[in-house]
RODOMAR-72623 format. One line per 4 residues: their letters; for each residue x, y, z of C-alpha. Coordinates in Angstrom, 3 decimals. Each point is the difference from the previous one (the first is absolute). Layout:
BEGIN
a	X:Y:Z | ...
# end
This chain:
BEGIN
meeq	268.429:177.223:77.864 | -2.643:-1.742:-1.875 | -1.838:-2.796:1.624 | -0.111:-3.148:-1.981
kqtp	-3.282:-1.757:-0.357 | 0.332:-3.489:1.195 | -1.489:-2.391:-2.483 | -1.091:-3.333:1.311
ppii	2.087:-2.916:-1.106 | -1.282:-1.728:-3.144 | -0.879:-3.111:1.994 | -2.657:1.894:1.961
dqlk	-1.615:1.214:-3.216 | -0.002:-3.545:-1.319 | -1.543:-1.304:3.222 | -2.749:2.623:-0.166
eyae	-0.701:-0.876:-3.615 | -0.010:-3.704:0.884 | -2.470:0.575:2.851 | -2.309:2.026:-2.246
tqik	0.161:-2.688:-2.655 | -0.808:-2.700:2.551 | -3.003:2.002:1.262 | -1.286:0.458:-3.551
laky	0.508:-3.697:-0.693 | -1.911:-0.947:3.161 | -2.870:2.309:-1.001 | -0.155:-1.447:-3.512
daid	0.145:-3.532:1.347 | -2.846:0.736:2.432 | -2.070:1.555:-2.791 | 0.676:-3.002:-2.238
kgsk	-0.932:-2.558:2.649 | -3.030:1.994:1.130 | -1.353:0.402:-3.505 | 0.540:-3.698:-0.776
flas	-1.776:-0.966:3.219 | -2.909:2.363:-0.690 | -0.372:-1.170:-3.603 | 0.103:-3.620:1.110
fitd	-2.530:0.698:2.756 | -2.410:1.728:-2.383 | 0.167:-2.742:-2.620 | -0.403:-2.680:2.679
mvva	-3.074:1.806:1.344 | -1.556:0.228:-3.470 | 0.611:-3.725:-0.516 | -1.427:-0.763:3.445
vafv	-3.151:2.030:-0.700 | -0.431:-1.801:-3.333 | 0.355:-3.380:1.731 | -2.476:0.982:2.721
ltfl	-2.569:1.127:-2.555 | 0.509:-3.179:-2.025 | -0.388:-2.081:3.137 | -3.144:1.906:0.990
flsl	-1.715:-0.433:-3.346 | 1.007:-3.655:-0.306 | -1.380:-0.569:3.508 | -3.294:1.609:-0.971
alaf	-0.153:-2.051:-3.197 | 0.686:-3.204:1.923 | -2.608:0.917:2.626 | -2.614:0.566:-2.705
llst	0.996:-3.266:-1.693 | -0.350:-1.867:3.288 | -3.331:1.751:0.540 | -1.368:-1.364:-3.264
wlgs	1.353:-3.497:0.730 | -1.363:-0.018:3.553 | -3.263:1.689:-0.895 | 0.187:3.038:2.309
ywag	2.077:3.103:0.422 | 0.578:-0.435:3.704 | 1.393:-3.519:-0.516 | 2.434:1.129:-2.712
fgtm	1.237:3.052:1.881 | -0.002:-1.905:3.293 | 2.196:-2.681:-1.540 | 2.448:2.672:-1.193
sgly	-0.011:1.564:3.469 | 0.759:-3.376:1.551 | 2.851:-0.484:-2.454 | 1.485:3.383:0.936
llva	-0.410:-0.793:3.693 | 1.915:-3.234:-0.530 | 2.781:1.851:-1.857 | 0.161:2.615:2.784
iiim	0.329:-2.693:2.680 | 2.768:-1.766:-1.949 | 1.885:3.282:-0.437 | -0.453:0.843:3.672
lakd	1.448:-3.383:1.030 | 2.940:0.303:-2.422 | 0.611:3.674:0.807 | 3.577:-0.442:1.243
kiqk	1.022:-2.013:-3.070 | -1.483:2.666:-2.289 | 1.346:3.086:1.787 | 3.723:-0.829:-0.147
plid	0.250:-0.280:-3.808 | -2.094:3.158:-0.395 | 2.238:1.956:2.371 | 3.096:-1.237:-1.842
mfik	-1.529:0.970:-3.346 | -0.798:3.537:1.183 | 3.470:0.470:1.478 | 1.655:-1.169:-3.234
kffq	-2.265:2.293:-2.022 | 0.833:2.985:2.220 | 3.770:-0.503:-0.135 | 0.124:-0.916:-3.681
# end
């Protein structure tokens, strides 16, 4: 007698196909989210570098301007240093109020 090959029921084939489709979808979703996050990160870094350079050169310009008004380089640059020290102290005192919104912003950006 001939042995009959047992074919799996059609539902099993459909479940396998469904599982494969779900795996592919998860991979594509991860690639999509990862590429969006990376692109956003790179553009944000370029913008941040541009702002830092702008801030640096404006600070130097203001220090030189103060130097001419005050009559000496050390007074102009010292005044700018004192201003930055004051800003640093204010930020240090308000650290908790600043950190929470930043953390929320990064979390939203990551899960966007």
